[in-house]
C-alpha positions as CSV (number, residue, x, y, z in Angstrom):
1,M,6.9,-6.2,-4.0
2,S,3.8,-8.0,-5.5
3,F,3.1,-9.4,-8.0
4,L,2.2,-6.9,-9.4
5,D,4.8,-4.0,-8.6
6,D,7.1,-6.6,-10.7
7,L,5.8,-6.2,-14.1
8,K,7.3,-4.1,-16.6
9,F,4.2,-2.0,-17.6
10,D,5.0,0.7,-20.8
11,G,4.8,4.4,-21.2
12,N,0.7,4.7,-20.9
13,G,1.3,1.7,-18.2
14,L,-0.4,-1.1,-20.5
15,I,1.4,-5.1,-20.7
16,P,0.0,-7.6,-23.3
17,A,-1.5,-10.8,-22.5
18,I,-1.0,-13.5,-24.9
19,I,-3.9,-15.9,-24.1
20,Q,-3.7,-19.8,-24.3
21,E,-5.9,-22.8,-23.8
22,H,-4.8,-25.3,-21.3
23,K,-4.1,-28.0,-21.7
24,T,-2.5,-27.3,-26.0
25,G,-0.9,-24.5,-25.1
26,R,-2.5,-23.0,-28.5
27,V,-3.0,-19.4,-28.7
28,L,-5.9,-18.2,-28.9
29,M,-6.5,-13.9,-28.4
30,M,-3.9,-11.0,-27.2
31,A,-5.0,-8.4,-25.7
32,W,-4.4,-5.5,-22.9
33,M,-4.5,-5.2,-19.0
34,N,-3.8,-2.5,-16.3
35,R,-3.1,-2.8,-13.3
36,A,-6.8,-2.2,-12.7
37,S,-7.4,-5.0,-15.0
38,L,-4.7,-7.7,-13.8
39,A,-6.0,-7.2,-10.4
40,S,-10.2,-7.9,-11.2
41,T,-8.0,-11.2,-13.4
42,L,-6.6,-12.2,-10.1
43,A,-9.8,-11.6,-8.0
44,T,-11.6,-13.1,-9.8
45,G,-9.9,-16.2,-11.9
46,K,-12.0,-14.7,-15.4
47,T,-9.9,-12.5,-18.5
48,H,-10.5,-8.7,-17.6
49,F,-8.6,-6.7,-20.1
50,W,-8.6,-2.9,-21.5
51,S,-9.7,-1.4,-24.3
52,R,-8.0,0.5,-26.1
53,S,-10.8,2.0,-28.3
54,R,-13.4,1.8,-25.5
55,Q,-11.2,3.1,-22.7
56,K,-12.6,1.0,-19.7
57,L,-12.5,-2.4,-18.5
58,W,-14.5,-5.1,-20.2
59,L,-14.6,-8.8,-19.0
60,K,-13.6,-11.7,-21.6
61,G,-17.7,-12.4,-22.0
62,E,-19.0,-10.1,-21.1
63,S,-22.0,-10.2,-24.3
64,S,-20.9,-12.9,-25.4
65,G,-21.0,-15.1,-22.7
66,H,-18.3,-16.7,-23.4
67,T,-15.9,-16.1,-20.7
68,Q,-12.4,-17.0,-19.7
69,T,-11.7,-18.8,-16.5
70,V,-7.9,-19.1,-15.3
71,K,-6.2,-21.6,-14.8
72,D,-3.0,-20.0,-14.3
73,I,-1.1,-16.8,-15.1
74,A,3.0,-17.1,-15.5
75,R,5.3,-14.4,-16.2
76,E,8.0,-14.6,-19.6
77,R,10.8,-13.6,-21.0
78,P,10.8,-11.5,-24.0
79,V,11.3,-14.3,-26.3
80,T,12.2,-13.5,-30.4
81,R,9.8,-15.4,-32.9
82,A,7.5,-14.9,-35.5
83,T,4.5,-15.3,-33.1
84,S,5.8,-13.0,-30.4
85,P,3.8,-10.1,-30.8
86,V,5.4,-7.5,-28.5
87,S,8.4,-7.0,-26.2
88,F,8.5,-6.0,-23.1
89,A,10.6,-7.0,-20.4
90,R,7.9,-8.9,-18.8
91,W,4.1,-9.8,-19.4
92,P,1.2,-12.0,-17.7
93,T,-1.0,-15.0,-19.6
94,A,-3.4,-16.8,-18.8
95,A,-3.8,-20.6,-19.7
96,L,-7.6,-21.2,-19.5
97,R,-9.4,-24.2,-19.5
């Protein structure tokens, strides 16, 4: 079983990604990933997401030049707290520089 097989994607094949600043843990953003965007992130070390509005993959910073370099990916179990935007069985957290 691969890392991707162990994740629980929703009925649309998506999983939320909570992006944090590596040194402080400060939450920078939340975006949706599918298997392809997570695989692209793992392969390149740059964050890729699924745009629900445009229905396509996008590289964070592809137009602005402000890309995100992945330092670590952690899987977490759901937590109950005000800052948690969604409750899924597991989600990836990409910690950045």
